[in-house]
C-alpha positions in Angstrom: 100.8 38.6 86.4 104.2 37.0 86.6 107.3 38.3 83.8 110.6 38.1 84.0 113.0 41.0 84.8 115.6 39.6 81.6 113.0 40.3 79.0 111.3 43.6 77.9 108.8 45.3 79.0 108.3 46.9 75.5 108.8 45.0 72.6 107.9 47.1 69.3 109.0 45.7 65.9 108.9 47.4 62.6 105.6 49.8 63.4 104.7 50.9 61.2 101.6 53.9 60.9 99.7 56.3 58.2 97.1 59.0 58.1 95.5 59.1 54.3 98.9 60.1 52.7 100.8 60.7 56.3 103.1 58.6 57.6 103.4 58.9 60.4 105.6 55.8 61.8 108.0 54.5 59.0 109.3 51.1 60.6 110.1 52.2 64.0 111.6 49.5 66.6 111.8 50.4 70.2 112.9 48.0 73.5 112.4 49.1 76.9 113.6 46.3 80.0 112.4 46.7 83.5 113.4 49.5 85.7 114.4 51.8 82.9 114.0 55.0 82.1 113.3 56.0 78.6 112.4 59.3 77.1 111.1 59.3 74.4 112.3 62.7 72.0 110.9 64.7 69.0 109.8 67.7 67.6 106.3 68.5 67.5 104.8 66.5 63.6 107.6 63.7 64.7 105.5 60.9 65.1 105.8 60.1 69.1 102.6 60.7 70.2 101.6 58.2 67.9 104.2 55.9 68.4 103.1 56.3 72.8 98.9 55.8 71.9 100.1 52.7 69.9 102.2 51.5 73.7 99.2 52.5 75.2 96.8 50.2 72.8 94.5 53.5 72.1 96.4 53.4 68.0 97.5 49.7 66.6 99.6 49.5 63.9 98.4 49.1 60.0 101.9 46.8 60.0 104.6 45.7 62.4 104.1 43.9 65.9 104.2 45.7 69.9 103.6 43.3 72.7 103.9 44.8 76.5 104.9 42.5 79.1 105.1 39.8 76.3 101.8 40.1 75.2 99.9 41.9 72.4 97.0 44.2 73.2 94.1 42.0 71.4 92.3 39.5 73.8 94.9 41.3 77.0 93.2 45.0 77.2 92.3 44.3 80.9 95.1 42.8 81.9 97.7 45.3 80.3 95.9 48.1 81.2 96.1 47.5 85.6 100.0 47.6 83.9 100.6 51.0 82.9 100.1 53.8 83.9 99.6 57.2 82.9 99.8 61.2 83.5 99.1 63.4 81.0 100.4 66.7 79.9 97.8 68.6 81.5 94.7 66.9 83.1 91.1 68.0 84.5 89.8 67.3 88.1 86.4 68.2 89.8 87.3 71.5 91.8 85.2 71.2 93.9 86.3 68.0 94.9 89.6 67.6 97.9 92.8 65.7 97.1 91.9 63.1 99.3 88.7 62.6 97.2 90.4 62.7 94.5 92.2 59.7 95.5 89.3 57.7 96.5 87.2 57.9 93.6 89.9 56.7 91.5 91.5 54.7 94.0 87.4 53.2 93.9 87.5 51.9 90.4 90.4 49.7 91.1 89.1 48.3 94.5 91.5 49.8 96.6 90.7 51.6 100.3 92.5 53.9 102.2 95.4 52.4 103.1 96.4 53.1 98.9 95.6 56.8 99.0 97.7 57.6 102.4 100.6 56.0 100.9 99.7 58.2 96.9 99.4 61.4 99.4 102.8 59.9 101.0 104.3 59.1 97.8 103.6 62.3 95.9 104.1 64.1 99.1 100.6 65.9 99.2 99.7 65.4 102.5 99.2 68.7 104.0 96.8 68.9 101.0 94.9 66.1 101.3 91.8 68.5 102.7 92.6 71.1 100.4 90.0 71.5 96.9 91.4 70.7 93.8 90.7 74.7 92.9 93.1 75.3 95.2 96.2 73.4 94.2 99.4 74.9 92.3 100.3 74.1 89.1 103.4 72.0 90.4 100.3 69.9 93.0 97.6 69.3 90.5 100.6 68.1 88.4 101.7 65.3 91.5 98.1 64.2 91.8 97.8 63.5 88.3 100.9 61.6 89.0 99.4 60.2 92.2 96.3 59.3 90.2 98.8 57.5 87.3 100.0 55.0 90.7 97.2 54.8 92.3 97.3 50.6 91.2 100.7 50.5 91.3 101.8 49.8 87.3 104.9 48.3 86.5 105.2 50.7 83.7 104.4 54.6 83.3 103.8 57.0 80.7 104.6 60.2 81.1 103.7 63.0 78.4 105.5 66.8 79.3 104.5 66.2 82.9 106.8 69.7 84.1 105.0 71.8 80.9 104.6 75.2 82.7 105.6 74.4 85.8 108.7 76.4 87.9 111.9 74.3 88.4 111.4 74.1 91.9 108.2 72.1 91.7 109.4 70.4 88.0 112.3 68.9 90.6 110.0 67.8 93.1 108.4 65.6 90.3 112.1 64.6 89.3 112.3 63.2 93.0 109.4 61.2 92.9 110.2 59.6 89.8 113.6 58.8 90.7 112.0 57.6 94.2 110.0 55.0 92.1 112.2 53.9 89.9 114.8 53.6 92.9 112.4 51.6 95.8 109.3 50.3 93.3 111.3 49.5 90.4 108.9 51.6 88.0 109.8 51.7 84.5 108.3 54.7 82.0 108.3 56.6 79.3 108.8 59.9 79.2 108.0 62.8 76.6 109.1 65.9 77.0 110.5 68.9 75.7 113.0 69.7 78.3 116.5 68.4 77.6 117.6 68.7 81.3 114.4 66.6 81.9 115.7 64.0 79.8 119.2 64.5 80.8 118.6 64.0 84.2 115.9 61.7 84.3 116.3 59.0 81.7 119.2 57.0 81.7 118.0 56.0 77.4 117.4 58.4 75.0 115.4 57.9 71.4 115.6 60.7 69.0 112.6 60.6 66.7 111.5 62.2 63.2 109.9 62.1 60.7 108.5 58.6 61.7 112.1 57.3 62.3 114.6 56.3 65.3 117.2 58.0 64.4 118.8 57.4 67.1 119.0 55.2 70.6 121.0 54.6 73.5 122.7 56.4 76.4 123.7 60.0 76.1 127.3 58.7 76.2 126.7 56.2 73.3 125.0 59.0 71.7 128.2 61.6 72.2 130.3 59.0 71.1 128.5 57.2 67.9 128.2 61.3 67.2 131.9 61.3 66.8 132.6 64.9 69.1 132.0 65.8 72.4 133.2 69.2 73.0 131.6 72.3 71.9 133.3 76.1 71.7 131.0 79.5 71.2 131.7 83.4 70.6 130.4 85.4 68.9 132.1 87.5 65.8 132.9 91.4 65.5 132.5 91.5 62.3 130.9 88.6 60.5 132.1 89.1 57.1 135.8 88.7 57.2 135.0 85.7 59.4 137.6 82.7 58.1 136.8 79.6 56.2 137.7 76.3 58.5 135.6 73.9 56.4 138.4 71.6 56.0 140.0 71.6 59.0 139.5 67.8 60.3 139.7 68.5 64.1 135.7 70.7 62.5 132.6 67.8 62.9 130.4 71.2 62.5 129.9 75.0 62.9 126.5 76.5 63.3 126.5 80.6 63.0 124.1 83.1 63.7 123.4 85.6 61.2 121.9 87.7 63.6 123.6 88.2 67.1 127.0 87.0 65.5 127.1 83.8 68.2 129.0 80.7 65.9 128.7 77.5 67.1 131.7 74.9 66.7 131.7 71.2 67.0 135.6 69.8 67.6 137.1 66.7 68.2 139.4 68.4 70.5 138.8 71.5 72.2 142.6 71.9 73.8 144.5 71.3 70.3 142.2 73.6 68.1 141.6 76.4 70.3 145.5 78.4 69.8 144.8 78.1 65.9 141.4 78.8 66.0 141.9 82.0 67.2 145.4 82.9 65.6 143.0 82.5 62.6 140.5 84.6 63.6 142.6 87.1 64.6 144.9 87.4 61.3 141.7 87.5 59.5 141.1 90.8 61.8 137.4 89.9 62.1 137.6 89.7 66.5 136.2 87.7 68.9 134.0 88.0 71.9 132.3 85.9 75.0 134.7 82.2 73.7 132.7 79.4 75.6 134.1 76.0 75.6 132.2 73.3 76.9 131.1 69.2 76.8 128.3 68.3 74.0 124.7 68.2 75.1 121.6 66.5 74.1 120.4 70.0 72.7 123.5 69.5 70.4 122.9 66.4 69.5 119.2 66.4 68.8 119.8 69.5 66.3 122.9 67.6 64.7 120.2 65.0 64.0 117.2 66.5 63.1 118.1 70.0 61.9 115.4 71.8 64.6 115.3 72.4 68.5 113.2 70.1 70.2 110.7 72.9 70.5 110.3 73.4 66.3 106.8 72.6 65.0 
């Protein structure tokens, strides 16, 4: 398929989708360019699964338009299916096949030979496990195999649904390294859904935050932080919560969150160096006491909570 590198690989315009009385998507716009890695973030029930299924051609929007590589799914299914690769959170394989036999089976679906199997084994670093039965693979090795299968036909767009859930940090970073390499060497584009903010920050330049069927924000992490008009966090524990002073009318304070159980206070502020002396002075004057003070920059997790009022892992 000939396709311009200046055109979007995925273009969704004003997508609406309902299931009976539930509005899963309510006017979603999305654009993904070639070689871009995009994280699609939202709590459970936000609508991201429905959006991904529409991109995959599994579901169809009630209204709105979805195009992949400039083409609609209708009338172009075979062509588009050869351009996308999908790796799910959990993939079941035949336990009594080896890693190599499993890849050969999937390669045969596309008329590919052993050369491509060897390439995939190298890409996902499973050469040493090619003769191991799938039942004997670790969780990380199984996910590498699932990733290898999604890449077997050299897709231009990779869709990964929580690819590292349940993996230890070492296995997770191995998957990240493989994906970074794919982007650099093959120009692969990717849509990633994940519950790990660190994963989204590490892998994806572009972030899309979706909740209740709407896109709340999209852009690079730097753009999202800039749009939030705050980039710094002060966190501390209050020793006497009943004496904690009121900071509501302070212009430097953009948001305050208090955990009533632990006494942890999280403040989003415009300038830590200017505000911190005033903060400590007022808390000491009130006599409430302060402990475990730390200052840091805003993270993607902070932005997500600010926009949705929920953590990414909340149901």
